FITORBA-204905 format. One record per residue: residue in three letters; x, y, z of N, C-alpha, C in turn. Coordinates in steps of 0.05 Angstrom, whole numbers, padded with zeros to 5 digits, always signed. Example, Ala and Ser with C-alpha at 12.3 -4.5 7.8 and 13.67 -1.06 7.14 Angstrom:
// FITORBA-204905
ALA+00264-00114+00156+00246-00090+00156+00264-00066+00156;SER+00257-00045+00142+00273-00021+00143+00258+00001+00157;
//
This chain:
// FITORBA-204905
MET-00312-00137-00292-00302-00113-00278-00272-00116-00273;ARG-00257-00094-00278-00228-00095-00275-00220-00098-00245;LYS-00202-00116-00240-00193-00121-00212-00172-00100-00204;ILE-00171-00095-00178-00152-00077-00166-00133-00092-00148;ALA-00107-00091-00154-00087-00106-00139-00067-00087-00126;VAL-00060-00092-00101-00039-00078-00088-00015-00096-00086;ILE+00009-00085-00093+00033-00101-00094+00055-00086-00078;THR+00065-00099-00058+00087-00086-00042+00114-00094-00054;GLY+00134-00079-00048+00161-00084-00060+00160-00079-00090;ALA+00143-00061-00099+00136-00058-00127+00157-00043-00143;GLY+00177-00031-00130+00196-00015-00145+00217-00030-00160;ALA+00223-00055-00152+00244-00070-00165+00240-00100-00160;GLY+00256-00116-00173+00256-00145-00168+00230-00159-00175;VAL+00223-00179-00159+00199-00194-00163+00174-00177-00161;GLY+00174-00158-00143+00151-00140-00141+00147-00124-00166;ARG+00168-00114-00178+00166-00099-00203+00156-00117-00226;ALA+00166-00141-00228+00156-00160-00248+00127-00166-00244;THR+00119-00168-00219+00091-00174-00212+00072-00152-00220;VAL+00081-00127-00216+00065-00104-00226+00060-00106-00256;THR+00081-00112-00271+00079-00115-00300+00060-00137-00307;GLU+00062-00160-00293+00045-00183-00299+00015-00176-00294;PHE+00009-00164-00272-00019-00157-00267-00029-00136-00287;ALA-00012-00115-00292-00021-00094-00310-00025-00105-00338;SER-00007-00122-00347-00010-00133-00374-00034-00151-00377;ASN-00045-00160-00355-00070-00176-00355-00095-00159-00348;GLY-00092-00133-00349-00115-00115-00346-00123-00107-00319;CYS-00105-00111-00299-00112-00103-00271-00102-00075-00265;ASP-00118-00059-00251-00108-00034-00240-00090-00041-00216;VAL-00069-00025-00212-00049-00033-00192-00042-00010-00174;GLY-00041-00016-00148-00030+00002-00128-00002-00008-00121;LEU+00018+00010-00123+00046+00002-00120+00057+00013-00094;LEU+00067-00004-00077+00079+00005-00051+00108-00003-00050;SER+00125+00016-00044+00154+00013-00041+00165+00039-00030;ARG+00191+00039-00024+00202+00063-00011+00211+00085-00030;ASP+00225+00078-00051+00237+00098-00069+00217+00110-00087;PRO+00210+00136-00084+00189+00148-00100+00194+00149-00130;GLU+00218+00155-00138+00224+00157-00166+00222+00129-00180;ARG+00234+00109-00167+00233+00082-00179+00204+00072-00180;LEU+00189+00078-00159+00161+00069-00157+00144+00082-00179;GLU+00148+00108-00184+00133+00122-00205+00141+00112-00232;ASP+00166+00105-00235+00175+00093-00261+00161+00067-00266;ALA+00158+00051-00245+00143+00026-00248+00114+00031-00255;ALA+00102+00051-00242+00074+00058-00248+00071+00067-00277;ARG+00089+00084-00287+00088+00092-00315+00089+00068-00334;GLU+00106+00049-00327+00108+00025-00343+00082+00010-00343;ALA+00069+00009-00320+00043-00006-00318+00022+00008-00335;ARG+00021+00035-00335+00001+00050-00349+00002+00046-00379;ARG+00025+00037-00389+00027+00032-00418+00008+00009-00427;PHE-00001-00007-00408-00020-00028-00414-00049-00019-00413;GLY-00053+00007-00409-00080+00018-00409-00095+00016-00383;VAL-00080+00010-00361-00093+00008-00335-00086+00032-00318;ARG-00100+00035-00296-00093+00055-00276-00071+00044-00257;ALA-00052+00061-00251-00030+00053-00233-00025+00076-00213;LEU-00026+00070-00188-00021+00090-00167+00003+00083-00151;ALA+00023+00100-00151+00048+00096-00136+00045+00109-00109;VAL+00048+00094-00088+00045+00104-00060+00071+00097-00045;PRO+00090+00116-00043+00115+00110-00029+00109+00102+00000;THR+00118+00078+00007+00110+00066+00033+00133+00048+00044;ASP+00139+00051+00069+00156+00032+00083+00138+00012+00097;VAL+00138-00013+00087+00119-00033+00097+00125-00040+00126;ALA+00148-00034+00136+00154-00039+00164+00137-00021+00183;ASP+00126+00000+00172+00109+00019+00187+00080+00012+00183;ALA+00067+00001+00203+00040-00008+00201+00021+00014+00193;GLU+00025+00038+00205+00007+00060+00200+00010+00070+00171;ALA+00035+00068+00160+00039+00076+00132+00026+00057+00113;VAL+00026+00031+00120+00013+00011+00103-00017+00015+00103;GLU-00028+00021+00127-00057+00026+00129-00065+00051+00113;ALA-00048+00071+00115-00054+00096+00100-00053+00091+00070;ALA-00033+00075+00062-00031+00069+00033-00055+00054+00023;ALA-00065+00035+00039-00089+00019+00031-00113+00038+00028;THR-00115+00056+00047-00138+00076+00046-00136+00093+00021;ARG-00112+00102+00014-00109+00118-00010-00115+00103-00035;VAL-00106+00078-00036-00112+00061-00060-00143+00059-00064;GLU-00157+00054-00042-00186+00051-00044-00200+00077-00051;GLU-00189+00099-00042-00201+00125-00048-00197+00132-00077;GLU-00174+00125-00089-00167+00134-00116-00172+00113-00137;LEU-00170+00087-00130-00174+00066-00150-00200+00051-00145;GLY-00207+00047-00120-00231+00031-00114-00225+00008-00095;PRO-00245-00009-00089-00241-00031-00070-00218-00050-00079;ILE-00202-00057-00060-00179-00075-00065-00189-00103-00067;ASP-00183-00116-00090-00191-00144-00094-00168-00164-00086;ILE-00143-00155-00091-00120-00172-00088-00098-00157-00073;TRP-00085-00171-00055-00062-00158-00041-00039-00178-00043;VAL-00017-00169-00053+00007-00186-00057+00030-00175-00040;ASN+00040-00191-00022+00063-00183-00004+00089-00194-00015;VAL+00106-00176-00026+00131-00183-00038+00155-00170-00023;ALA+00151-00147-00012+00174-00131-00001+00191-00148+00018;MET+00217-00144+00016+00236-00158+00034+00262-00141+00037;ALA+00277-00148+00058+00303-00137+00062+00320-00158+00076;THR+00345-00159+00071+00362-00180+00083+00390-00169+00088;VAL+00405-00185+00103+00434-00180+00108+00449-00205+00103;PHE+00469-00204+00086+00487-00227+00082+00509-00224+00103;SER+00508-00241+00123+00527-00239+00145+00525-00263+00164;PRO+00548-00271+00175+00547-00291+00197+00532-00278+00221;VAL+00519-00294+00237+00505-00284+00260+00523-00268+00278;SER+00548-00277+00281+00567-00264+00299+00573-00235+00291;LYS+00568-00228+00266+00574-00200+00257+00549-00183+00256;LEU+00526-00194+00261+00501-00179+00260+00498-00161+00284;THR+00484-00139+00280+00476-00122+00303+00446-00126+00308;ALA+00437-00119+00332+00409-00122+00338+00392-00105+00320;ALA+00402-00081+00313+00387-00063+00296+00383-00075+00268;GLU+00403-00089+00258+00401-00102+00231+00381-00124+00232;VAL+00381-00140+00253+00362-00162+00255+00333-00151+00257;GLU+00330-00130+00273+00304-00119+00277+00293-00107+00251;ARG+00310-00093+00237+00301-00080+00212+00294-00101+00191;GLY+00312-00120+00187+00306-00141+00167+00281-00156+00173;THR+00276-00161+00199+00252-00175+00207+00227-00157+00203;ALA+00230-00132+00210+00207-00113+00207+00198-00111+00178;VAL+00217-00110+00159+00209-00108+00131+00198-00134+00120;THR+00214-00155+00124+00208-00181+00111+00184-00195+00124;TYR+00184-00196+00150+00162-00210+00164+00139-00191+00171;LEU+00144-00170+00187+00122-00152+00195+00110-00138+00171;GLY+00126-00133+00150+00115-00120+00126+00093-00137+00114;GLN+00096-00163+00114+00074-00180+00104+00051-00181+00123;VAL+00057-00182+00149+00036-00181+00169+00019-00156+00166;HIS+00032-00133+00163+00018-00108+00160+00001-00108+00135;GLY+00012-00120+00114-00004-00122+00089-00028-00139+00092;MET-00025-00162+00105-00048-00180+00109-00070-00167+00126;MET-00061-00153+00147-00081-00140+00164-00095-00117+00150;ALA-00081-00101+00135-00094-00080+00120-00113-00091+00099;ALA-00106-00113+00086-00123-00125+00066-00148-00136+00080;LEU-00145-00150+00102-00168-00162+00116-00188-00142+00125;ARG-00178-00119+00135-00197-00098+00144-00216-00090+00122;ARG-00207-00092+00097-00224-00083+00075-00239-00107+00062;MET-00226-00130+00061-00239-00153+00048-00260-00166+00065;THR-00256-00166+00091-00275-00180+00109-00304-00169+00107;PRO-00308-00143+00109-00335-00133+00107-00348-00139+00080;ARG-00332-00140+00059-00342-00147+00032-00344-00177+00027;ASN-00331-00192+00045-00331-00222+00042-00320-00231+00015;ARG-00299-00219+00007-00286-00228-00018-00258-00216-00019;GLY-00240-00230-00033-00213-00220-00037-00193-00242-00039;SER-00169-00235-00046-00147-00255-00049-00122-00242-00039;ILE-00107-00257-00021-00082-00249-00011-00061-00269-00020;VAL-00039-00259-00031-00017-00276-00039+00008-00268-00024;ASN+00020-00286-00008+00045-00280+00006+00068-00294-00009;VAL+00090-00280-00010+00114-00291-00023+00132-00303-00002;GLY+00135-00329-00004+00153-00343+00014+00179-00351+00000;SER+00191-00372+00009+00217-00380-00002+00223-00408+00006;ALA+00240-00421-00010+00251-00447-00002+00265-00444+00025;LEU+00276-00420+00031+00290-00415+00056+00271-00412+00080;ALA+00245-00414+00075+00225-00415+00097+00222-00444+00107;TYR+00235-00463+00093+00234-00491+00101+00262-00502+00108;ARG+00282-00491+00094+00310-00500+00099+00328-00475+00100;SER+00336-00468+00124+00353-00445+00128+00381-00450+00117;VAL+00394-00428+00110+00422-00430+00100+00439-00411+00117;PRO+00465-00416+00118+00482-00397+00132+00483-00370+00117;LEU+00491-00350+00132+00494-00322+00121+00468-00308+00116;GLN+00445-00321+00119+00420-00308+00115+00400-00313+00138;SER+00410-00312+00162+00394-00319+00185+00370-00299+00188;VAL+00374-00274+00183+00353-00254+00185+00330-00260+00166;TYR+00337-00265+00141+00318-00270+00120+00303-00297+00126;CYS+00319-00318+00132+00307-00344+00137+00288-00343+00160;GLY+00296-00330+00182+00278-00328+00205+00252-00314+00199;ALA+00254-00293+00183+00230-00278+00176+00211-00295+00158;LYS+00223-00310+00139+00207-00326+00121+00193-00349+00136;PHE+00207-00361+00156+00195-00381+00172+00171-00369+00187;ALA+00174-00345+00197+00153-00331+00212+00129-00326+00195;ILE+00133-00319+00170+00111-00313+00151+00095-00339+00147;ARG+00108-00361+00145+00093-00387+00143+00075-00391+00167;GLY+00085-00386+00190+00069-00391+00215+00045-00372+00216;PHE+00049-00347+00210+00028-00328+00211+00007-00334+00190;THR+00016-00341+00166-00003-00347+00144-00020-00371+00151;ASP-00008-00392+00162-00023-00416+00169-00044-00410+00190;SER-00037-00393+00210-00057-00386+00231-00080-00371+00218;LEU-00074-00352+00201-00095-00336+00188-00112-00353+00170;ARG-00100-00372+00156-00115-00390+00138-00137-00405+00154;SER-00129-00415+00177-00148-00430+00194-00171-00412+00204;GLU-00164-00387+00211-00184-00368+00220-00204-00361+00198;ILE-00193-00358+00174-00211-00352+00151-00231-00375+00147;LEU-00220-00400+00149-00238-00423+00146-00258-00424+00168;HIS-00250-00419+00192-00268-00419+00215-00291-00399+00212;ASP-00284-00375+00202-00304-00354+00199-00320-00356+00173;LYS-00313-00377+00157-00327-00382+00131-00326-00357+00113;LEU-00303-00345+00111-00300-00321+00095-00292-00329+00066;ASN-00302-00315+00047-00295-00319+00019-00270-00304+00012;ILE-00249-00308+00028-00223-00295+00023-00202-00317+00019;ASP-00188-00316-00002-00167-00336-00009-00140-00326+00001;ILE-00124-00344+00011-00097-00337+00018-00078-00359+00008;SER-00058-00351-00007-00039-00369-00020-00011-00361-00013;MET+00007-00380-00016+00036-00374-00012+00051-00385-00036;VAL+00068-00368-00047+00085-00375-00069+00114-00375-00060;ASP+00127-00399-00060+00154-00402-00049+00174-00400-00072;LEU+00193-00382-00068+00212-00376-00090+00238-00391-00087;PRO+00251-00396-00110+00279-00406-00110+00298-00381-00112;ALA+00322-00386-00122+00340-00363-00127+00331-00348-00151;VAL+00328-00322-00148+00317-00305-00170+00336-00282-00176;ASN+00338-00276-00202+00356-00255-00212+00343-00228-00207;THR+00348-00216-00183+00338-00190-00176+00361-00172-00167;PRO+00355-00146-00164+00376-00128-00155+00385-00131-00126;GLN+00371-00148-00110+00378-00150-00082+00407-00158-00077;PHE+00419-00173-00097+00446-00181-00093+00466-00159-00099;ASN+00456-00137-00109+00472-00112-00112+00470-00094-00088;TRP+00447-00094-00075+00443-00073-00055+00437-00083-00027;ALA+00435-00109-00023+00431-00119+00005+00456-00114+00022;ARG+00452-00108+00047+00475-00104+00065+00491-00129+00066;ASN+00517-00126+00063+00535-00149+00060+00559-00146+00078;LYS+00563-00165+00097+00585-00163+00116+00604-00187+00113;THR+00603-00199+00089+00620-00223+00084+00647-00216+00071;GLY+00649-00192+00058+00673-00185+00045+00674-00192+00015;HIS+00654-00208+00006+00652-00216-00022+00624-00210-00033;ARG+00622-00205-00059+00596-00199-00071+00578-00224-00069;ALA+00553-00219-00063+00534-00241-00060+00522-00249-00087;GLN+00513-00274-00088+00500-00284-00113+00478-00303-00105;PRO+00457-00306-00122+00437-00327-00117+00450-00355-00123;VAL+00442-00375-00107+00453-00402-00112+00440-00414-00137;PRO+00456-00420-00157+00445-00432-00182+00430-00458-00176;PRO+00410-00465-00193+00401-00450-00216+00385-00425-00208;ILE+00388-00405-00225+00375-00379-00220+00352-00375-00240;PHE+00330-00363-00230+00306-00359-00247+00301-00329-00250;GLN+00290-00323-00273+00283-00295-00279+00258-00287-00262;PRO+00256-00262-00254+00233-00253-00237+00206-00256-00249;GLU+00205-00258-00276+00179-00261-00289+00165-00288-00282;ILE+00182-00308-00275+00170-00334-00268+00154-00332-00243;PRO+00165-00323-00220+00148-00319-00197+00125-00300-00201;ALA+00130-00279-00217+00108-00260-00223+00084-00274-00235;ARG+00089-00292-00254+00067-00307-00267+00053-00325-00247;ALA+00069-00338-00229+00058-00356-00209+00041-00340-00189;ILE+00050-00316-00182+00035-00299-00163+00008-00291-00176;TYR+00009-00282-00201-00016-00274-00214-00035-00298-00215;PHE-00025-00321-00222-00042-00345-00224-00054-00352-00197;ALA-00038-00350-00176-00048-00356-00149-00070-00337-00140;ALA-00068-00312-00149-00088-00292-00141-00116-00299-00152;PHE-00117-00312-00175-00142-00318-00188-00149-00348-00187;HIS-00129-00365-00182-00134-00394-00179-00119-00403-00154;PRO-00130-00398-00131-00115-00401-00106-00103-00429-00102;ARG-00079-00430-00094-00065-00454-00086-00055-00449-00057;ARG-00057-00469-00040-00047-00466-00013-00017-00458-00015;GLN-00003-00472-00032+00026-00466-00036+00033-00472-00065;THR+00051-00456-00075+00063-00462-00102+00093-00461-00098;TRP+00107-00482-00105+00136-00484-00103+00147-00479-00131;ILE+00164-00459-00133+00176-00451-00159+00204-00463-00162;GLY+00208-00478-00183+00234-00489-00188+00240-00515-00173;PHE+00253-00533-00186+00260-00559-00173+00278-00555-00149;PRO+00297-00535-00149+00313-00531-00125+00296-00525-00100;THR+00273-00511-00103+00255-00506-00081+00244-00533-00071;VAL+00233-00549-00089+00222-00575-00082+00243-00592-00068;LYS+00267-00593-00080+00288-00609-00069+00296-00601-00041;ALA+00299-00575-00037+00307-00565-00011+00286-00571+00011;ILE+00261-00568+00004+00240-00573+00024+00238-00603+00030;LEU+00238-00620+00010+00235-00648+00015+00260-00660+00028;ALA+00284-00651+00019+00308-00662+00030+00310-00655+00060;ASN+00302-00631+00067+00303-00624+00096+00284-00640+00113;ARG+00262-00649+00101+00244-00666+00116+00255-00694+00121;ILE+00272-00703+00102+00283-00730+00104+00308-00731+00120;ALA+00327-00713+00116+00353-00714+00129+00363-00687+00136;PRO+00351-00673+00155+00359-00646+00162+00388-00644+00173;GLY+00396-00664+00188+00424-00664+00199+00444-00665+00177;LEU+00439-00682+00157+00457-00684+00134+00459-00658+00119;ILE+00436-00645+00116+00435-00619+00102+00450-00598+00118;ASP+00449-00599+00144+00464-00580+00161+00494-00582+00154;ARG+00504-00606+00152+00532-00610+00147+00540-00601+00119;TYR+00522-00608+00100+00527-00600+00072+00529-00570+00069;LEU+00510-00556+00082+00509-00526+00079+00531-00513+00095;ALA+00543-00527+00115+00565-00515+00130+00588-00508+00111;SER+00590-00521+00089+00611-00515+00069+00599-00503+00044;ALA+00581-00518+00031+00570-00509+00005+00553-00484+00009;GLY+00541-00481+00032+00523-00458+00037+00538-00431+00037;TYR+00564-00432+00043+00580-00408+00041+00588-00402+00012;SER+00602-00421+00000+00613-00417-00026+00592-00412-00047;GLY+00568-00425-00044+00547-00422-00064+00535-00394-00064;GLN+00537-00379-00042+00524-00353-00041+00543-00330-00046;LEU+00569-00335-00048+00588-00314-00051+00605-00318-00076;THR+00611-00296-00090+00629-00297-00113+00657-00293-00103;LYS+00676-00295-00121+00704-00290-00114+00710-00260-00115;GLU+00691-00244-00125+00695-00215-00126+00694-00203-00098;VAL+00713-00186-00092+00712-00172-00067+00690-00151-00067;ALA+00675-00149-00046+00653-00129-00045+00666-00102-00042;PRO+00656-00082-00058+00667-00055-00056+00663-00043-00028;ALA+00683-00031-00018+00681-00019+00009+00662+00005+00009;GLY+00645+00007+00029+00627+00029+00031+00605+00030+00011;ALA+00599+00008-00002+00577+00007-00021+00550+00012-00007;PRO+00532+00028-00019+00507+00033-00005+00490+00008-00004;ASP+00473+00006+00016+00455-00017+00018+00427-00006+00025;ASN+00407-00023+00021+00379-00014+00023+00366-00022+00050;LEU+00381-00030+00069+00368-00040+00094+00352-00019+00108;PHE+00364+00005+00112+00350+00026+00126+00340+00048+00107;HIS+00352+00051+00084+00345+00071+00065+00347+00060+00037;PRO+00328+00067+00019+00330+00057-00008+00355+00066-00023;VAL+00366+00050-00040+00389+00057-00056+00379+00070-00082;PRO+00387+00094-00087+00377+00107-00112+00389+00094-00137;GLY+00375+00097-00159+00385+00086-00184+00363+00074-00200;ALA+00369+00069-00226+00349+00058-00245+00348+00028-00243;PHE+00343+00017-00220+00339-00012-00217+00311-00019-00226;ALA+00308-00043-00238+00282-00053-00246+00278-00081-00236;ALA+00266-00099-00252+00261-00126-00243+00286-00143-00242;HIS+00303-00140-00262+00326-00159-00264+00350-00149-00249;GLY+00366-00168-00240+00392-00162-00229+00414-00166-00249;ARG+00438-00173-00241+00461-00174-00259+00467-00203-00269;PHE+00447-00221-00266+00452-00249-00273+00436-00259-00297;ASP+00430-00240-00315+00413-00248-00338+00425-00271-00355;ASP+00452-00271-00356+00465-00292-00373+00463-00320-00360;GLN+00455-00321-00335+00454-00347-00321+00425-00355-00315;ALA+00406-00337-00317+00379-00342-00307+00361-00357-00326;ARG+00344-00374-00316+00325-00389-00332+00299-00373-00334;ASP+00285-00377-00356+00260-00363-00360+00236-00382-00359;HIS+00239-00406-00348+00217-00425-00346+00220-00442-00321;SER+00198-00453-00312+00198-00471-00289+00177-00493-00293;TRP+00185-00517-00294+00167-00540-00297+00148-00541-00273;GLU+00158-00535-00249+00141-00538-00225+00118-00518-00226;VAL+00122-00493-00237+00101-00474-00239+00080-00484-00259;PHE+00090-00495-00281+00072-00506-00302+00054-00528-00290;THR+00065-00546-00275+00050-00568-00264+00030-00558-00243;SER+00037-00537-00227+00019-00526-00208-00005-00513-00222;ARG+00001-00498-00243-00021-00484-00257-00040-00503-00271;HIS-00029-00526-00279-00046-00545-00294-00050-00571-00279;ARG-00051-00569-00252-00052-00593-00236-00078-00609-00241;ASN-00100-00596-00245-00125-00611-00250-00123-00628-00275;ALA-00113-00616-00296-00110-00631-00321-00090-00654-00318;MET-00068-00649-00302-00048-00669-00299-00059-00692-00282;TRP-00074-00686-00261-00085-00708-00245-00105-00724-00261;ALA-00120-00710-00278-00139-00724-00296-00124-00743-00314;ALA-00102-00733-00326-00086-00750-00344-00075-00774-00329;ILE-00065-00769-00304-00054-00791-00288-00076-00811-00282;GLY-00101-00801-00276-00123-00819-00270-00131-00836-00294;ILE-00132-00823-00317-00139-00837-00342-00118-00858-00348;GLY-00093-00850-00344-00071-00869-00349-00072-00893-00331;ALA-00079-00887-00305-00081-00909-00286-00104-00928-00293;VAL-00127-00917-00302-00150-00934-00310-00142-00953-00333;PHE-00129-00941-00354-00121-00957-00377-00101-00978-00368;GLY-00083-00970-00350-00063-00989-00341-00075-01013-00326;LEU-00095-01007-00309-00109-01028-00294-00125-01046-00313;GLN-00137-01034-00334-00152-01050-00353-00133-01069-00368;ARG-00110-01059-00376-00091-01076-00390-00081-01099-00371;LEU-00076-01092-00346-00067-01112-00327-00089-01133-00323;ALA-00114-01124-00321-00136-01143-00318-00138-01163-00341;ARG-00135-01152-00366-00136-01169-00389-00113-01188-00389;TRP-00089-01179-00381-00065-01196-00380-00069-01219-00360;LEU-00082-01213-00337-00086-01233-00317-00105-01254-00326;LYS-00124-01247-00344-00144-01267-00354-00132-01286-00374;VAL-00110-01277-00387-00098-01294-00408-00087-01320-00396;
//
């Protein structure tokens, strides 16, 4: 039977790539995002794979709107099997230049948007005792960087909420899977339209990955649950390095954390941003960094094939011990 997946942030970036990934694998998709035209364009693209696609313009910061969107998806497509939380908003700015309204809005979209999605999914999956929820995290949920305090704080909060929910699902013995996919720097339009108070155009910190890589990892996690999937060696490095020497990383990021996120280009004055309202335009999955972005990740490959890899390691260890034993007898 064809699976039905709801994907938030579906109009552009990783969410858009995720819609394509699910549709190309035969899933019907419910698309949630704010810009109606861009969302419908993504739905038309999904229908080319012969699946049903329903565009539901939704601000995920609004809990009632997310609940209404979930109801509409089930009425028009059927029971939701998979819910993927991708939507985000951020501000590139020192904390000293932020306003309370900017912090509140960025947190409402990036953190509460995922909370609202989890709650809407659970209301439907719990009575049926089946389903899969995939939350999109980040390396910045483990190691914060300067100029992205709003985003980092929200991603840390998502980790905390997800871990609480995971324990509750286990306690209640529910057949509902919950996974988190942690992203590295990705080539998406957010670096064109995120609110920016630095004076320079923002960029992802290299190495940069194409959005199709996390999309494949998200699809895999929906059907082969992993507690966590780390995408890209920079994600692994940031998480592990912060566990070992957080103070040293603080000092390193005090300088490199600024220069790595900003280009030398001056940000255009009065450029529209998507914090409170969507930016119109034909944006899709990719941003402006195609010439720098990678289209593969070894870490995703190893996560997807971890059973085979552990088996290979185990076999190798057995042969190694046998050879050692023979050598010791000589």
